[in-house]
N, C-alpha and C positions, 0 to 999 in steps of 0.2 A: 504493499500500499504506500503510495507517495504522499507527500505532505498535503497536497491539495485534497486528495481522497480522504485523508484524515480529518481535514477541516470540514470537509462536506458531511462526514458521518458522525463525528464527535457531537455528543450533546449531553446536557446534564440528565444522568439517569436517575430517576425516582422510583423505581421498581427493580429490586434486585432478587435474584434466586438465592434465597438464604441457605438452600441445601447444596449449593455448588461451591466448593472451595476454590479458591484462587491458587494455581500452581505456584510453587515457590520461584520456578524459573521466570514465569510471566512477572510475578512481583518484583523479582530481582531487576528485571528489564525496565520496568516502571521507575524503580528507584535510581537505577543507573542514568536514566534520562534525567532525572531531576538532578543528580549529582553533576552532569555535564553541562547543565544550564549556565549561560553566561550571566555574570554578575559584576557590579561596580568593582573595579580593581580586583577582578577575580577573588573578592573576598568571601563570598559565600556566606552572609550574615543570617543564616538560618540554620535549623536542625529538624531532621525527619524522626518522628518517632512513629513506628509502625506498630499498630494494635490489632490483634487478632483475638478469637475466642471470647472470653468473658470480659476482658479489658476492652475489646472492641464495643460490646454491648455497653459497658459503662461510658465509654466516649460518645457513643451515639446518644446516650441519655443526656449527656451534657450539652448536646446540641439541640434538644427538643423543648426548650422552654417556650411557653405561650402557644404551644400547639404547633411549633415550627418542626421542619425537618423529620416527621414522623417516619418517613421512609428509610432514614439512617439506620434503624434497628435492624433491617434486612439485611445490610452490607456486611460481608465477611471481614472486610479489611477496612480500618480507618487509619489514615496518615495524618498526624498532627504536625503542623508546621509552626515551629516555635522561633522567635526572633534571637538572634545572636549579635553580639557587638560588631561594629564596622571594624575593618582593618583601618590603620591609621590614615592611609591616603584616601579612602572612601570616606572617612569621618571628616577629614578636611574639606574635601570637595563638598559634601552635604551642608557643611557649616557656611562656607564660601557662597555656595550657589543656591542656599536655602531650598534644597530638594532633598526629599526623604528616599534615599536610594534603597533602604532595606525594604520598604513596601514594594518598590518596583521590582527588587531582585526577587522577593517571595512570589510576587505575581508571575514572574518569567518562569520560575522553578515549578510553580503549579501548573502553568501551562504545559510545560514539558512532561510533566508527570502524567497529566490527563491526556496528551496527545499520544504518548507511548501506550497508555491503557488502552486506548481505542484502537491502535495498532496491533495490541495483543488480543482484541476481540473482547475487551472488558468494558463495563460502564463505569462511569465516575461521576461525582458531583462535588463541586468546591462548595464548601459552606463557611460563612462568615458569621452566622448566628450560633454563638455558644457561650457557655459559662466559662470565663478563663480561670477562675478560681478552682473549679472543679477539675478542669483539664489539667491544672499544674499539679493538682493533688494525685490524680489518676495516673499521670505519666511521670511524676516526679521532675517536673521542669522547674528550672530556676529563672526562666525568662517568659515573657507573655507568649501565648499561643496567638498565632495571627490567622491561620486558616486551617480548616479540617477537610481532608478529602476522603469521600466514601469511595470504595472500589470493590467491585464484584462482577459478577455475570448478570446482565439484565435478564429479567423474566422473558421466557421464549415469547409470551404474548405481547410483550411490549414492541410496537412498531415505532421506527423513527418519526419524529415529528418533523413537519416542513420547517425549514429555517427562516425566521423573520428577522431580516437584516436590512439596514438602509441600502439605498441603490448606491452603485458606485458614484454616481454623480452628486449624491447628497453628501456623501462620506469623504470624497477625495478632491482636492483642489490641486491642479497641476500648475506650476509657474515655469514657464521656460523663456528665460531672458539671456 
């Protein structure tokens, strides 16, 4: 599958086959893609905590406040992405340019993880709604959790949804001078 095919097929999965485990080789490929993601000054200011079994269920529960993300309970794998300190050069750049490179880097890593999940035939969903204090306790984190990614096989009955995106003309401005 090439990248455009991945972009066309990858979607936020909200219906997982809870009885189908994710093979270790597929999970390793997903994590390796995240490891290879670019980051400011190659600093990788994040950490991946991979949760399965009972721990995945606890992580899922920490994402379900106020009735949100109830589908997460079906996902056999939960990847918690937590924030780590900048490397010195990225910290300096962030301060001078008033830009939060960590958030950008975490978003890129999440995109790489979820793209590789799609290439592996897995579904994924990036969650930003969660209880940080609970996640820190469950995962033994000493830094804020920033995203949680559900990973698993979509239920067979789940058909891909049509993509709703802006048209090229509304999204892109080309300047040729």
